[in-house]
N, C-alpha and C positions, 0 to 999 in steps of 0.2 A: 641647275646643278649638273656638273658633268658626270660621266660614267664612273670615274674613279671615286668621286665623293659619294655617289649613290652606293657603291660597293662598301666603302668605309662605314657609311651610316648603317647599312645592313649588319656589318660585323659588330658595330657598337651595340645594336639592339640585341643581337644574339649573345654577346658577351654579358650584357645586363641580365638576360634570362638565365645564363649559366651561373652567374654569381648568386642569384636568388635561389636557384635549384640546389646549389651546393650548401647554402645556409640552411635551407629547409631540411636537407639531409644530414645536417650536423657536421659537415666537412669544412670546418672553419679555416683551417690552414690553406686548403685548396681554394676556398672562397677569397681569402686575402690575396693569394697569388693572382687569381683571376681578376680581382679588382684592380691590381696594379697594371695588368695588361689592358684593362678597360681605360685606365687613365692615359696610357700611352696611345691607344687608338683615338681617344678624344682629342689629345694634343695634336696628333697628326691631322685629324679632321679640321681642327680650328685653324692650323697654319695654312693648309691647302685652301680652305674656304676663304681666308683672308686674301690669299694670292689671287684666287679667281675673281673676287670682288674688285681688287686693284686693277686686274686686267680689263674687267668690264667697264670700270670707270674711265680707264685710259681710252678704250675704244669709243665709248660714248662721247668723250671729250673731243676726240678727233672728228667724229661725225658732226658734232655741233659746230666745230670750227671750220668744217668744209675740207679738212685735210684727208678725210677718208670717206668713202661711199658706203652706205648701208646696202647690202646685197639682199634682195628678196624681202619678205615681210616676216611677221611673227609666224612661228611654226604652228600649223593647225593640228590640234590633238583631238578633233571630233572622231566619233566612232567610225565613220565611213573612211576617213583619212587613215586612221590607225589600221584598219583591216587591209587597206590597199598597201600600206607600207610594210606591214607584217608579211603579206604574201609576196611582195617584191623581194624582201630579204630572203625568204625561203627559196624563191626561184633562183636568185643569184647564187645561193649556196649549192643548188643542184647543178648549176652551170659552171661552178667553180670560178665565179666572178666576184669582184668586190661590189657590195651593195651601194646604192646611191646614198650620198651623205644626208640628204634630206629625209630619206626613209629611215636611216639609222637614228637621226635626231628625233623623229616622231616616235619611233620604237622605244628609244631610251627614256623619253619623257613619260612613257606609259608603263614602264617596268617597275614592279614593286617587290619582286623577289629575286633570289639569286639563280645562277645557272650551274650551281655546284652539283656534287653527287655523281659525277660522270664515272662510269666504271673503267677499270683497268683494261687497256687494249682496245677501247672503243675509238672509232674513227669518225671523221666528219665534224661539223660544227654544231653546237647546241644552242637552241633559241628558246628562252623562257617565254611561255605564252602569257601575254599581258593580262592584267586583272579583268579588264572589260570583256575580253574574249572568254576567259575562264568563267565569268559570270554567266555568259550565254550557255556554256557547256553544262554548268550546274543546273540551270533552268531546264535544259533539254532532258536531263536525267531524272527530273522530278516526276514521278509517276507512282501509282499505288504499289507497284512491286519493287520500289527502290527502298531497301531496308535501312539505308543510311539515315533516313528521316526519322526512324523509330528508335535509334540508339542515341546515346549521348555523344556529341561531336565536340572535340576540343582542338582548337587551332594551336599549333606549336611552331616554334621557330628554330628549335634545336633537334638534332638527329636522335638524341637519347635523353631520357629524363625519368623522374619518378614523381608519383603523386601519393600522398597519404590521405586515404578516404575513410571516414568513420562509418562503421557498419552499425545498423540499428540505431541511428541517431534519433529517429522519431520516437523510439521507445524508452529513451533515457532522459527523464525530466531533471531540471534543476531543483535543488533543495531550497527551502525557505532560508532567508538570511535576515537576522534581526538587525535593527539600526545600530551601526557602529560595532557590530560583532564580527568575529572572524568568520571567514567562509568555511563551511563544514567540509570535512573529507567526503568524497563521493567515489563511487565505483569508477575505476579507470575505464575510459572509453576504449572500444576495440577498433583499432585502425588496420586497414589493409593497405600495404604498400604495393602500388601498381607501377611497374616499370615498363616503359615503352621504348622500342627501338624501331625507328622509321625504316620501313622496307620499300624497296624500289620495285615497282611493277611496270611492265610495258609490253609493247608489241609493235609490229610493223604494218603500216598501211601502204598498200601498193596502189599507186596512182598512175593512170595512163597519160601519155603526152597530150592527148586531146583535152583531158580535164585541165591540165596546166595552162592551156591556151584560153580557158574560159575567163570570165570576169572574176575579180578578187572576191567579190561578195559570194558568188556561187561556189568558188573553191573553198572559202572559209566555212560556208554552210555545210558542205560535204564533209570537211574535216571535223567540224564541231559535232555533227550527228554521229560520226563513227567513234570519236573519242567518248562522247556521252554514253553510247551503248556499251563500249568496252569497259570504261571505268565503273559503270553501274554494275555490270556483270562481275567484275573483279572484286568490288567492295562487297557485293552480296555474298560471293563465295567465301570471303574471309570472315564475314559475320556469321554465316551458317557453320563454318568450320569451328569457330569459337563457341557457338551454341552447343554443338555436338560434344566438344571437349568438356564443357561445363556440366553437361547432363549425363555423360557416359556412365553407365552402370546404375543410374537412378531413374531410368525410364518407367513410366506408369502405363498400365493398359487401359485403353479407352474402349469399353464394350457397350456402353449405353449412356443415357442421359445422366443417370445418377453418378457414374464414374467421372463425367465431365464436371458435375457440380462439386464433387469431392476436391477436384483440383483447385477450384476458385474459392470454395468455402473452408477447406481444411489445409491443403498443401501450401497455398500462397498466403503470406501475411496480408491482412486486410488493407494496409497502406499500399502494398504492392499490387494487390488485385484491383484497387481503385483506378490504377493507371495501366491495367493490363491490355494486351492485344493478343490475337491468335494468329499464328503463322502456319500455314499448311500448303500442300500442293493440290493439284487438280483432283486427285483421287480422294485425298482427305476432305477437301471441300465438298465433293460429291456426296460422301458419306454423311457429313454434318448437315448438308442441305436437305437430305431425305429424312432426317430424324424428326419425330413428332412426339409431343408430350401426351399425357393420358387423355387430354381433351381433343386430341387430333390436330393440334396446332404445330406448325413447323417451328423448331427452336431457332432457326436463322430468320431474322427479320430485316426488312429494308431499313437502312440508315437514313433517317429523315434529314440529316445534315448534308447528305451527299446527293448531288443531282445525278450522279452516275449510278452504277450498279453496286455500290457499297452495301455490305450487310453486317449485322451485329449478331453475336451469339448471346442468347437470352435477352436480346434487346439492349445489351450493355457493352459487350466487348467487340471491338472492330476485328473483322476477319481480313487477313492479307493472303490472297491466293497467288501462289507462285507456280510457274510452269514445272512440269515433271522433269524437264531438262535442267532446270535450276536446282530444284529440290527433289531428289529421287527417293522413291520408296525402297525399303529394304526387302530383298527377295527371301522368301521362306523356301528352302530347298528340301526335296525329298531325301530320304536316307541314302538313296543311290548317288546323290550329289549332282544329278543331271536334270531331274524334273522339278519344275517350280510348283510348289503346293499352294502358294499364296504370297501376300505382300504385307508388310507392316508400313502403314502410311504415317509419316511424322506430323505431330501437332504440337508446336511450341506455344506455351501459354505463360505470360508474365509481362512485367514492365521492363522492356529492353533498355530504357534510359537509365535504370538503376543497375541493370545486369552487365552492360557492356559500354566501354568508351572507345570511340574511334579517334585516334590522335592524327590529325590532318596537318601535314607540312604545308599544304596548300601551294604546292609547286608542281606545275605541269610543264614539261619541256618537250620540245621536238628536236630530234637529232637528224641532220641531213647526211645520210650515209654516203661515203665515198664510193668510187667505182670498185668493182670487184665483188659486189653483193650478189651477183647472179641474176639481177633484174634488168640490167641495161640491154642485154641481148634480146630481151623479150618486150622491149619498148615500154617498160614499167619503171616507175620511180619509187624507191623505198623511203618512207617517212617513219622514223622510229619515235614513238610517243612513250613518255614515262610519267607515272603517277607515284606520289610518295605519301605513305600513310602507314599506320599500324592499328590493329584491333586487339584489345585486351579485355579479359573478363574482370569484373569488379565485384559483383555480389552474386554468388552462385545460387543463393536461395531465391533470387528474384525471377527465376524462370524454371518451368517444369516442362520436360519433354514427354508428351503422351504418344502412344502408338496404337493406331487402329488396325486390327488384324482383319484381312480379307482372305478367306480361303477359297481357292478356285478348283482344287482337286479333292475329292472325297466328301 
């Protein structure tokens, strides 16, 4: 399938999702109009696909009759070949040269998402990172401090959309229905409409000329590692920002073991507490790690399911320890506004999969910047990377923010 057909197929899938979203939102007139656009796209795809098949049959017929020669063999799409072709395309972009046709063919065969969303006034060419390489990046950012794994992640193909999510569905049972009887009236379920708008995040990786002379595998490993670190840090920051917004003004004070138990026994619904985790920074973890019950036992216990240093609060709730650089403590200032009297260390408790949804467009792109970026005179090459996602609160009652006060003066 050629690049034009792949692009049309992507547009068809996006349009289908748009129609479904409009129907779910009750916007039937717009849904009908979008459906007509979908039919037009489908017709264009069918016509072009038929033409491509006719061309392929003609070429194969000529090869079989000996009136045309087959050049080369089947395009290899193995991982090693893909990485080499992908890096070759990037290098060609830096050198303002046309990439080799074979590299382009291998790359096109591996692309499953679009290269849209380019900002106004941006220069250079955009290259979508193939799915196989994106998988490597996702694997690299899987670590205990990656908050993305604790929230609900939903893949989306459109830039905007809405979801209707029922709140307290576990607590609202069905009524009994007698045989052949009418269904009884029941309380209207409470729905929260969650609207997402995909945001574009990105930064520039500066690479030296020496690195670009290395092997394709080494260059890709370097790029993957950098993207993994940056995308993890970016997604963590967005999730923490959302947690703060959800709990603002409702923080609870953690001053002893009993106040911690209040959070899980009273403040959180039992269904939420059953799937709860605890997120804190180094200072908050240090405080919890020193707490002992009345029998002198530490309340943090080693997680028997983790071969590493994972710990559980009360032997039940996993602890996620973040760096103070990622999750800072709040300073308590003296009345003069200059002296620090102490800190409030954050402790988030709850089921983040119920509390937050990360809408992932699952599109990572690399832009190859044109000259004039200020890097060329320093023997550096600028590689602009973009990630597309959004983070939205869903159930504000599913998470509690605790604060541990540490006094250092007085």
